[in-house]
N, C-alpha and C positions, 0 to 999 in steps of 0.2 A: 540344715541341727546343727547346736553347739555341740563339743567334745566331740566331736562326729569319729565312730571306730573301724578303728584300720582293724576291717576282716581279712587285711593278709597274713598279718601272723602268722599266726598258726597255721591257715594253709601251704605257707608254703613252708612247709619244715612237712605236712602231712600228704604233702603229692595227692595226687589221684585218686586217693583209699577213699573212698567210699560204700558201707555193709548198704546201705538204705535202710538203718533200722525204724521201723514206722513209728514217729512221735516224738524222738528222741528221747531228753533226758525230760523233757517237761511234761508229753503225752501229748499233746499233738489237740490240748482241750483248747481253741482259737473258736474263739467264734466272732464268726463274719461270712461274706457271703461264699457258696462253694457252688460249683458249674461242672458238669463233665463232659465232657464230646463222644457221645455213646456211637458215632457213627465212625468215627478215629476209630474207638477202639474194637471194634467190627473187624473194622479196616487190615488193621494191626496183627488185629486175633486169627485174621481167615491167613495171611501170609506166616506168623508164625505155625502153621499147623501142616502150611505146605514144606516151608522146611524139615519139619519132624521127620514128617513122610520120606520128603526126600535123602535125613541123613538114614533113616530108619529100613528104607531100600539097602542103601550104603551098606553099613550096618551087620545088612543078613548076607551080604556075598564077598565079608573079609573072609578070606579064608584061617580057619585054627592052623596056629603053631605047635605039633605038639612036641612036649618035650622043651622047650620055652621057660628060662625062670618067669618064674611068678612075681605080680608087682605087691608091695605090699602095702594097701588103703587103706587109708584113714579119712573118718566125716569128723565133721565140727558143726553142735547146732549154735551158730553165732550169736543169732536172736534170742535165745534160752538164756544164756550165759550175759547178754545183756540185762535182758529181765531181773537173774536173778540173783546178777553178781551188782554191778550201778545205783539204777534203778531203788536200791534198798538205801542207799550211800546215802537219799534225798528222801528218806518214805514223807517223815515228819511234814515238810515242805513241800512235799505232793500232795498229803492228803488234807495243807489248807488249799492249793491249789485246786482242788478238784472240792472244800465246801463252798470254794467262792465261786465256783461253776457250777452249784447247784440250786445259790440263790441268785443268780443271776437266771438261770428258769424259770427259779418257782416266782422271780419276777415277769419275768415276762409271760408264764400260765398265768397264775393275775390279774396281770393289767385287761391279756386275751380275755377274763369272763367278766372283765367288765368293773374289776375290784378296786380300781384306783384310776385317778385322774390321769391324765395325761402328762400336766404342767409335772405332776407329785413323780408320775412314771420317768420321766427324763432328767430328772435328780435325780433318781435315786439308780438309775441306768446306767446315769453318768459315773455315780462312787461309785459303782460297782464295779463298772470294768476298769477304773482306775486301782480299785484295792487288789482286782487280777490282775490286774497287770505287774506291781508293785508283788500280790505274792509270785510270778513266771517269776521276775527277776532273783528271788530269795531260794525258790531251787537251782538257776546259774549261778548265782556266789557263796550257796553253799557246798555245789559241786566243784568251783571252780576249788576252794579255802581245802576241801578233802585231796582233788588232785598235787596241788602245789605239795602239801604239806608229807605225801608220802611220797618215800622212797624209789618204791615203781618211777616214780613218773620225774626223774631226775633230771634227765634228759630232756624232757620241754619243761623242765620249772620255769623257767626267765621266759620263757615264753608265752605260759600259762600267765606270769604275774605281772606281766606288760599288758594283757590281754582282761586281766581283773583290773588294772591301775588303769583304763581306756576304758573299761565299763561303772567305773564308777560314775563318774560326773552325770554317766547316764542314767543310774539309779538315783541318784537327790534330782536327777528331774523329774525320775518318777513319783519318788515320792512328794517332791513340790507342788504334781500335778493330785496325789490324790486327797492331799492338805485342801488344795484349793476347790475340791468339790467334796468338802466338810459341807462349805458354804455355798447359797446360789450362783451356781454358775450364769455369765452374763450373754454370752457368747460361745455357742455350745459347737458355731462349725471347728472354731480357734482352738479347743480348748479338744476333741476328740481328732484332728489334727495331727495335734499334739502325740496324742498320746497313740494314733494309726504308725505316726514317722520312729517312738521309741518301741514298741514292738516291736514292729522288725523289725526293726536294732538286734534285737534282744533273742527272737528269733535265730537271727543266722549265732548271734553265741553260743543259743540251743545248740547248733548244728555244729558249730563247730566241735564241740565238748564231747557230741557222740561220735563223733570221726576221729578224739583222741580217742576214746573208749574204744572206741575198731580196730585204733593200732595195736592197742595193748591184746586184744582178742589174738588179732592177726600174730603178733610175737610171739607170743606167748606159746599158742596151738604150734608154732616154727618150733619154740624151742623144744617144745614135747615133738613132735616127729623124727625131730632130727637127734633124739639124743636116741630114743627109741627104732630106729632105721626105718623109721616109711617113705618110701617114697615119693607116694602124694597123698596130699589131705584137701576134701575137699568141702565145704559149705552145705548144708543141708539142704538149705534154703534157695531154690530156682538153679537146684546143678544136680541134688539127688535122690531121681524118680519112685527107685526101688534098688535095697543090696542087702543081699544075702551075709547076714549074720558070720558065721564062721572065717567067708572073706577079706570083707568090711570091720574096722573096728572101730566104736564109736570112741573120741580123744577126747569129748567134753566133758568126763567128770578128771579125769585129772588138768586139763585148761584151767574147767571153774578151781580146784583147789590151790591154783599157781594165781587166778586173779584174787579172787580174797585175802591172799597176800598183802595185796597193793596196798589194804586199810585192813589193816589187823588193827583189833577190837583193844580200847583204852582199855 
């Protein structure tokens, strides 16, 4: 594929940090075949339950040390912070993306009811898929611009700008495909292959931007914890199943306030 995207640019900066936000910046509205290995999932769940039970038994036998200094523990809801702070930065672009997703669903329903001929459906479907990818690209490029312009991302600005420079030729290819879809497409196989390659590239861009957001949440959470003298800060998702409010403090409100400062209102 022309203009191949060097995905390692930001990955090298971020290291192994992956918070696992579902959907990322775009929101996971990608149309394509999906499958699930239910047998493998059941096996994994069974192994996990056995491990949890073993841990519970070990915890129950731990001695209680009276008079030992207590840890100051906090929690941060990283997933909610991502949704509340980063996604609103591209709310307009995400709305346009959702509108294209809905248009594709409406077209598919219309075809299923026999209200449109196969040839016309194929042409309209190709056109909407290209426009959907255009909208996805707009989400990613807009978020890139917001991050590059923010003083809070100064430490990553060079890498983000390089990522944008390498993504721009791919965005131009998406625009060219969308323009091609406005007229009769002669070779649908080639068209959808090109579309799929570009979609895959921008999914990776989306993952990188999500990881950049994750690093800022982690960075600011650490700042708050250090300033307020916390010994341990945990993510609420997949880590904290129960907390006693007086003993564990939620640092999310303070972290959110500082995250908003990354994107000052104009």
